[in-house]
C-alpha positions in Angstrom: -24.0 20.1 -66.1 -22.5 18.3 -69.0 -21.2 14.7 -68.9 -17.5 15.7 -68.2 -18.5 18.0 -65.3 -20.6 15.1 -63.7 -17.6 12.7 -64.1 -15.2 15.2 -62.4 -17.7 15.7 -59.4 -18.1 11.9 -59.0 -14.3 11.4 -58.9 -14.0 14.1 -56.2 -16.8 12.5 -54.2 -15.0 9.1 -54.1 -11.5 10.4 -53.4 -12.3 12.8 -50.5 -13.4 9.9 -48.0 -10.3 8.0 -49.1 -8.2 11.1 -48.3 -9.7 11.3 -44.8 -9.3 7.6 -44.1 -5.5 7.8 -45.0 -5.0 10.8 -42.8 -6.6 9.0 -39.8 -4.5 5.9 -40.3 -1.2 7.9 -40.6 -2.0 10.0 -37.5 -3.4 7.3 -35.3 0.0 6.3 -33.6 0.3 9.8 -32.5 -2.7 9.6 -30.3 -2.3 6.0 -29.1 -1.6 5.4 -25.3 2.0 5.3 -24.4 3.1 1.7 -23.0 2.7 1.5 -19.1 5.6 1.6 -17.0 6.5 -1.4 -14.9 5.1 0.2 -11.7 1.8 1.1 -13.6 1.6 -2.5 -14.9 1.9 -3.8 -11.3 -0.8 -1.4 -10.1 -3.1 -2.5 -12.9 -2.4 -6.1 -12.2 -3.1 -5.7 -8.6 -6.3 -3.8 -9.4 -7.4 -6.6 -11.6 -6.8 -9.1 -8.9 -8.9 -7.0 -6.4 -6.3 -7.8 -3.8 -5.1 -4.2 -3.4 -6.4 -0.7 -3.9 -4.6 2.6 -4.2 -5.3 6.1 -3.0 -3.5 9.4 -3.7 -4.7 11.0 -0.5 -3.2 8.7 2.3 -1.2 8.7 5.5 2.3 10.1 4.8 3.8 7.2 6.7 2.0 4.7 4.3 2.6 3.9 0.7 -0.9 4.6 -0.5 -1.6 0.9 -1.1 -4.4 -0.7 0.9 -5.2 -4.3 1.6 -8.6 -5.3 3.1 -9.2 -1.8 4.2 -5.8 -1.2 5.8 -3.1 1.0 4.4 0.4 -0.7 4.2 3.1 1.2 6.2 6.4 2.4 4.8 9.4 -0.1 5.6 11.9 0.9 8.1 15.2 1.2 6.4 18.5 -0.3 7.6 19.3 3.2 8.9 16.7 2.7 11.6 18.6 -0.2 13.2 19.8 1.9 16.2 16.0 2.3 17.2 15.6 -1.4 17.1 18.6 -1.8 19.3 17.7 1.1 21.7 18.4 0.2 25.4 14.9 1.3 26.6 13.2 -1.3 24.2 13.0 -4.1 26.6 11.6 -1.9 29.4 9.0 -0.5 27.0 8.0 -3.8 25.1 9.2 -6.7 27.4 10.0 -8.9 24.3 12.0 -11.2 26.6 8.6 -12.6 27.5 8.0 -14.1 24.1 9.8 -17.5 24.4 7.8 -18.5 27.5 4.5 -17.1 26.1 5.1 -19.1 22.9 6.2 -22.2 24.8 9.3 -22.6 22.7 11.2 -25.9 23.0 14.8 -27.3 22.2 14.9 -28.6 18.6 12.3 -26.2 17.2 12.8 -24.5 13.7 11.9 -20.8 14.0 11.7 -18.2 11.3 12.0 -14.6 12.3 10.6 -12.6 9.4 11.8 -9.1 9.1 14.6 -10.0 11.5 16.4 -6.7 10.9 19.5 -6.5 13.2 18.5 -9.7 15.0 17.2 -8.5 18.3 14.3 -11.1 18.4 16.4 -13.8 16.7 18.9 -13.7 19.5 16.2 -13.7 22.2 14.7 -16.8 20.6 17.9 -18.7 19.7 18.9 -19.7 23.2 15.4 -21.2 23.9 15.4 -23.5 21.0 18.9 -24.9 21.9 20.2 -27.7 21.8 19.2 -28.8 18.2 16.9 -26.0 17.2 17.6 -23.1 14.6 16.4 -19.6 14.0 16.1 -18.5 10.3 16.6 -14.8 10.4 14.8 -13.4 7.2 15.1 -9.9 5.9 14.7 -8.2 2.5 17.6 -5.8 3.2 21.1 -7.1 2.7 22.4 -4.3 4.9 20.3 -5.5 7.8 21.8 -9.0 7.3 25.3 -7.7 7.4 24.4 -6.0 10.7 23.1 -9.3 11.9 26.2 -11.3 10.9 28.4 -8.9 12.7 26.3 -9.4 15.9 26.4 -13.2 15.6 30.1 -13.2 15.0 30.8 -11.0 18.1 28.4 -12.9 20.4 29.4 -16.3 19.0 25.9 -17.5 18.2 25.8 -20.4 16.0 22.1 -21.5 15.5 20.8 -18.3 13.7 21.0 -18.4 10.0 20.5 -15.2 7.9 18.3 -15.5 4.9 17.7 -13.0 2.2 14.1 -12.9 1.2 12.0 -10.9 -1.3 8.9 -8.8 -1.0 6.9 -11.9 -1.9 8.6 -14.8 -0.4 10.7 -15.5 2.8 12.8 -18.0 0.8 12.2 -20.9 3.2 11.9 -24.6 2.3 8.3 -26.0 2.3 7.1 -27.6 5.5 10.3 -27.0 7.3 9.2 -24.4 10.1 7.5 -25.0 13.4 6.9 -21.4 14.1 7.0 -18.2 12.1 7.2 -14.9 14.1 6.9 -11.3 12.9 7.6 -8.6 15.5 6.2 -5.2 14.3 6.8 -6.4 10.7 3.6 -7.8 9.1 1.9 -4.3 8.7 4.9 -3.2 6.4 4.5 -6.1 3.9 4.2 -4.7 0.4 2.4 -7.9 -0.7 0.9 -9.3 2.5 -1.4 -12.0 0.7 1.6 -13.4 -1.4 3.9 -13.4 1.6 1.5 -15.2 3.8 0.9 -17.7 1.1 4.6 -18.5 1.0 4.8 -18.5 4.9 2.1 -21.0 5.1 3.7 -23.2 2.7 6.9 -23.1 4.8 5.0 -24.2 7.9 5.0 -27.8 9.1 1.5 -29.4 9.7 0.1 -27.6 12.8 2.8 -25.1 12.6 2.2 -21.7 14.0 2.2 -18.0 12.7 2.8 -15.3 15.3 2.1 -11.6 14.7 3.4 -9.2 17.3 1.8 -5.9 16.5 1.2 -2.6 18.3 -2.3 -2.5 19.5 -4.4 0.0 17.4 -7.2 -0.3 19.9 -5.1 1.6 22.6 -4.5 5.2 21.7 -1.9 5.5 24.5 0.5 3.3 22.5 3.1 5.9 21.3 3.4 4.7 17.7 2.3 6.2 14.4 -1.2 5.0 13.5 -0.3 3.2 10.2 2.2 1.1 12.2 -0.5 -0.3 14.5 -3.0 -3.2 13.9 -6.1 -4.2 15.6 -6.8 -7.8 16.4 -9.9 -7.7 14.2 -7.9 -6.5 11.2 -5.1 -9.0 11.7 -7.7 -11.8 11.8 -9.4 -10.5 8.7 -6.1 -10.6 6.7 -4.3 -13.7 8.1 -7.3 -16.2 8.8 -8.3 -16.2 5.1 -9.4 -19.6 3.9 -6.9 -19.4 1.1 -4.0 -19.2 3.4 -4.9 -22.3 5.3 -4.4 -20.5 8.7 -6.9 -20.1 11.6 -6.7 -17.8 14.6 -5.7 -19.9 17.7 -5.2 -17.4 20.6 -4.3 -13.8 21.4 -1.7 -13.5 24.3 -1.9 -10.3 26.3 1.3 -10.4 28.3 3.1 -7.4 26.6 2.5 -3.8 27.6 2.1 -2.4 24.1 1.6 -5.3 21.5 -0.7 -8.0 20.7 0.7 -11.5 20.4 -1.7 -13.1 17.7 -1.2 -16.7 17.1 -2.5 -18.6 14.1 -2.3 -22.3 13.3 -1.8 -24.0 9.9 -4.8 -26.2 8.9 -5.1 -28.9 6.3 -5.6 -27.7 2.8 -9.1 -27.9 1.5 
């Protein structure tokens, strides 16, 4: 091989890797991952926080999102309001026993979270009068519109509708004596964040009350994902970060637990 042939071979040897590098740079964007959608980003963020896990294979009445081993149930839409208002509900659930069981007094500030069409709010409102108020919180504006119609028709003045979000009830800090959730907590999409905000809204020694269908009782005619065991409720709500401790479980209702938690001093 003469000198000119050697020079040509050396130039080819140098240029070929540079050609491959240029091709890789130009085509790299074609293989890069597409930006994550907002829902994917939320799932990724939740996973990083280790608060929530997700499963593709799950109860069809749940959303596939799990908190402390429990699948979160689908929210009942405003179209389900007639079921909340059904005539047989009092006979089945005896919710009129709640005010006495919870020792409600005139002047108290009550928050009914997930108030829906206001069945529970109306039951409670009379027992905190005079001077007391019920803040009926819901994330569905349509539910609050149904509630407003009921309040106008019945002439109730001490129930105040509040539009909340999936992560906050929208209540002022240290303003509430008792927060009650009747067949609601198990549907919270962000239970930890919501309970953080609820705890902030409580006055010192304020109470949080979960009324949930008993998972321990297979005779309770409710879909499984819409039930909660006492142990599971304690596991979720009595977390140290929430400054809430279990106080008592009241067993006067035929189908539901009445689980009472009390606010503690922040550590």
